[in-house]
Each structure stands twice: as C-alpha cells, then as structure tokens.
Steps between C-alpha positions, in 0.01 A plus 500: 500500500852571367556545130711243317803729502461580869469131585811417296696761693360373829602144416868599492489780758806464727551143379864413565487210257498754216855612588747533214873558529503813285366685806849489650680693222208745486540564872877536452434761230284706738765478770770597251311808379451629853856408602640708214293800610609455862864479388455827314310649795206582275261507794253718312477243220458219752214678675333565166530132411350397833220751454400350167506148644304604807234666287455177308457301820221736606325438167538126530353498849183687409469285189502190719239655727273560201501127439441422867192719521354407160602133489474554126830637372782734588539802274796316345634148552815305414376148425783413261812298552711647783764390745291640785173696517529730801154659479219426259620773264870493581757236417863497605620595151287816496607591852871475414439714192328772703779484760749638248268685261496819705879519491495467122239771458661766722837444335335617180378827651661823377730649763314829467162442660380832357571401141186500288412270213256653254431762763412244768717422805710195412392299805136512390587415141706199604240384754233509230725336242622218720153432640360480146782263403418274796134490401602384152717227654208389718271481198754274329527281811123484521483389137687180593316454832813558704330791676123468500206739543140405572342844540395703195601825669858374530583382151665584171175663391510734799868552586463832685460339843799274435700809409391708799480243778727232362808708427480878474498560876804269535704739290360817654586390855838350402610814315370713787712307752802516269471880469436575866765728649450384856637159596259497791207531262642232271542252783164590651320445171667165432442400862128576475466301178663193648332550835161482330607198292635304796203586721257396226682170442501426873133583548344377176747222431649355815218571747183488288625285212318710243785533255 
C-alpha cells in the first residue's frame, strides 16, 4: 500500500488541472538559455547541459520503477504544489531547473582541466562540492515536505546514497562529456544517455504503463 506521500504524488500525477501559467515563462527561460548558447556556437556547453538533464531523467525513471515494483514508495516523491507532476518524483519545475543546471555548472569550470585545487583535480573537487550542495538543498526541501523520502537509507540521517546516486554521477559524466576531445565521443555519449531514456519511457511508460 502506498505511503501518504506517495499517494499524494499519485493523486496529482500528470493531472492537467494543476496547470499554472508560470510554466510558460519558465519554459521561455530554458529556451532562452539554450538559444544564447546556440547563437554563440557553444556546442560543447549545450551538450554538457543536455547530458546533465539526460542523467536526471534516467534517475527519475528508475525511481518511478521502484514505486511500481514496491507499491509502497518511490525513493523520492514530489507531492507538493506543482504546475505539473511528470513522474512521481519529478515535477515540471524541477525538470526545467535540471535542463539548464548543467550549462550553469560547466560555465563555472576552470579553463585548465589540469588545474588542481588543494592537490586534487578541479573537476573532482567541483563535482564533490556541487553534489554536496545539492544534497543540502534536498534536505531543506525535505524539511518542508516539498521533496519527500520514505526509506531510512535515503534520508538526511544517511545522505551518502543521495550524494552518490542522486547527484555525484551527474557531475562526473557531465564534466567528462565537456572535456572530451572527440566530438564523435561527445555525441555518442549523449546519444546513448537519451537513447536509454527514450527507450525506457517507451517501454515502461507508454507500453507497460509502469511509470
């Protein structure tokens, strides 16, 4: 039987009546950010941004599958007020944020990928730092029940899994794509990420209706 938080999220899952007009300017902001990068021909930045977003979609899909197979709770849920809940742990506001977050993060990378911070390669330092920051944000969101957790192993008392599987790998893969020298490898990596996402949505969502 679903937990209270899971049921609350289910009650508004893909419910069009929840629509709010602020979605439109949020969407315009995402389009603007990518349009500026296209205008500047910052293809590397664009691919990094898409990588980050694609990695989040993969997380959201397996999170939805956890709920399907347990019928108890997803690892995280978004039962709070939202203009549209896309998946049980993903609302439209979060998705728009992740769509541009990767662009923000790679723009803050040092131009010298070999630069070390406290003796550690800067990419690793920033991946750890940003992932830790995101965990702190999630704990704050959880405190007001905007982002909910029902499993003790995924909670503020045990944040390591949130750090490792919630965010850290997002940054590692995004920075890796950004630093790749081969455009073929960049495109192949991004293509695989989205290929897996789309295939999973088609199979588990459209065909089986599990998510």
